[in-house]
N, C-alpha and C positions, 0 to 999 in steps of 0.2 A: 595281836594280829594286825590291829589298826596301826600300831607303831611300826610294825614291819613293813606295811604298805607305804606308810609315810616315808620311811627310810628309803624304800625302793624308788619312789617318785623323786626324792631329793637326789638320790644317786643318779637317776636318769637325766635330770636337769643339769646336775653338776657335770655329768659325763658329756652331755651334748650341748652345753650352754653356748659354746662358740658357734656351733652349727645353727642353733635356733636363732641366735642374734643375727647371724649372717643372713639367714633366710628372711627374717623380719625386715632387715635393712633393704634387702633386694626387693622384697614385696613393696615396701614403701617407695623405693626408687622407681619401680614400674608404675605405681599409681601416680607419682609425680610426673613421670614422662608422658603418661596418657593425658594428664591434666594439661601439661605444657602443649602437647600436640593439639588438643581440643581448643585451648585458648588461641593458639597460633592460627588454627583453621577459622575460628570466629573472627579474629582480627583481619585475616586475609579476605574473608567474605565481606566484612565491613569496608575494607579498603577498596575492593572491587566495586561494591555498591556505591561508595562515595565517588570513585573515579567515573563510573558510568553516569551517575547523576550529574557530576560536574561537566562531563562531555556533552550530555543532553542539554544542560542549561546553556553551555557555550554555543551549541548549534542553534538553539532557540534565539539566543541573543544575536547571533550572526544573521539569522533569518529576519529578525526584526530590524536590524541595521540595514540589511539589504532592501527590505520593503520600504523603509523610511527614505532611503536614498533614491529608490525608484519613484516614490511619491514626489520628492523634491525635484527630480529630473523632469517628471511630467508637468509639474507646476511651472517650472522654468520654461519648458517647451511651449506650454499653453499661453504663458505671459508673453513670450517672444512673438508668437504668431496669433495673438488674440484677435486681431482684425480679421484674419482669414478664417479662424475657427468659429467666431461668434457672429459673423455677418452672413446672412442668408445668401445662398448661392452654391455653385458647384464646388468652389474652393473648400468649403467646410466639410464636404463629403470626402474630398481628397485627403484632407488632414485627419479626418476620422480614421480613414484606412491606414494612414501612416502610424497613428497612435495605436491602433489595434495590432499592427504588425510589429511595432517596436517595443511596447511596454507590456509587462506581465498582465495576465488576465485579471488577477485579484486587484491590481492597481487601477486599471481602466474601468473595471466593473464598479468599483467603489466610487470613483470620480464621476463617471457617467450617471450612476444612480443618484448621487447627490445633486448633480446639475438637473436631472430630470425632476426632482422634487421641488426645486426652486424656480424652474423655468415657467414661462407662460403656458397656461393650460391649453391654449390653442396651438402650441408648437410642440409636436411630439418628437422632435429631432433627437433629443437626448434620451428619451425613453426607448426609442428604436436603437440608438447607439448602445445603450445598456443591454438590450436584448441581443444585439449582434455580438457583443463582448462575451455574453454568457454562452451563446450557441456556437460561436466559432471555436472556442477554446475549451469548452467542457468536454473531457474525454468521454466518448460514448461508442457503443457498438450496436448496430442495427442487425437483428437476426432474421434471416429469411430461411424458410425450411419447407421441405416437401411434406405433403399431408401424411405420407407413410412413415415419416421420421417419428420415432417414439416420443410420446408426449410427457416430458418431465420439465419443460421450460417454466412451468408455474412455480417451480421451487427456487427460481432465480432470486426473487426478492428477499428470501430468508438465507441466502448463501452469498454468492458473488455479487448480488445486487446491493449489498451493504458496503461495498468497497468504493474506491474513488472513480470507477468507471461505471457509467450508466448503461445498462443493457435493455434495449427496446426490442420486444418480440411480439407485441400485440398485433394480431390480424395481418401477419406478413407471410402467409402461406403462398408458395410458388408452385407452378405446375410440375408434375413429375418429369424426370428426364435429365436431372443434373448428373454429370459424369463423375463428380467427386465433391468433397467438402473443402471449403477454403475460407481464408480470412483475407479480405481485400482492403488495401489502403490506397489513398489517392494523392497523398502529398509525401514527399521524401522524408519530411520531418516526423511523419506518423509511423514510420517503419517500426520503431521501438514500441509504440502503442499496439501495433498489430501483433508483434511477438508476445507482448504481455497478455493481450486478449486470447491469443491461441493457447498460451500456457494455462491461464485461468479457466478457460472454457473446457479444455480437454480434462483438466482435473475435476471440474464440476460434473462433466458427463460421466466420469468414472465413479465418483462418490455418490452422486445423486441419481444417476441414470443406470448405473451398473454396466457402462459401455466403454470400451476402448475405441476412440475415434481418431481418424487421421485427417488433419487439416493442413492444406498447403497455404503458403503465404504468396499472395499474388499482388504485385505492384501495378496499379492502374494510374500512374502519375501523368500519362499523356491522354487519358480518356477525356472526351468532351463532356461526359456526364459525371463529373467529379463531385463527390460529397464535400461538404465544408471541411476545413482543416480541423483535426481533432476527432473526426468521425471515421470509423472503419466499419466494414460489413462482414458478417459471418453468413456463409451459405452452407446449409446443412442438407446433405443428400443421404438417402438410405445406404448408398454405396460408400459413404464415409465411415460406416461402422465396421471396425475390424473384427471385434468379437465381444461377447458378453463377459464380464469379469465380476468377481466378488470384491467387496470393499477391502478385504485383506490384501488384495493384489494391486490396489491402486497406488 
């Protein structure tokens, strides 16, 4: 009986040997193809990661070069006009204005801060210059709101407050009666900042306050009561609320 079974198996393998071998080869080919695709995917991911890292390093290097060049330009400027800049009088304030308007904040801030540390303790000129550099160009948004506007602003420090824009909302309640909500900017160069603030704050209101709000962009570049450059204002009215929304609809 066992011999008969053995003969049957041998006959089956002999009969279908070609098919079995072909199937095994095909299976191995599929495994190899999958392995090749997997390896190619890994290599592509590595290539993309290296490319991204290289591009990031290149950007950082360009930024460092740019900052170093600005530092050299500022040093050259200050050396050229050292008499006007370092001699007490009206001229030094005029040149301070020129430096603040011409050179990047991070450059003037560093230089003014260093000069403040080494200057005469009775002369606060450079410490004030450092303060002005910080306040003139540090992007910030001052928030004014009606008392009836829903109170979720305390969530700002843990959300958008961690970004590059400083949001100031402490004790800035205004009387009821605003016709709408808006973002106001006072210098043409701050228009992009106003648009960024509008985008960030409407998203914040949606996720943290559960509200869809409408904010207009209002240029006040000719106003006599202009805020410093780099500062925009958000005015929040109960009427700026469009509807309540769930987080899934933000």
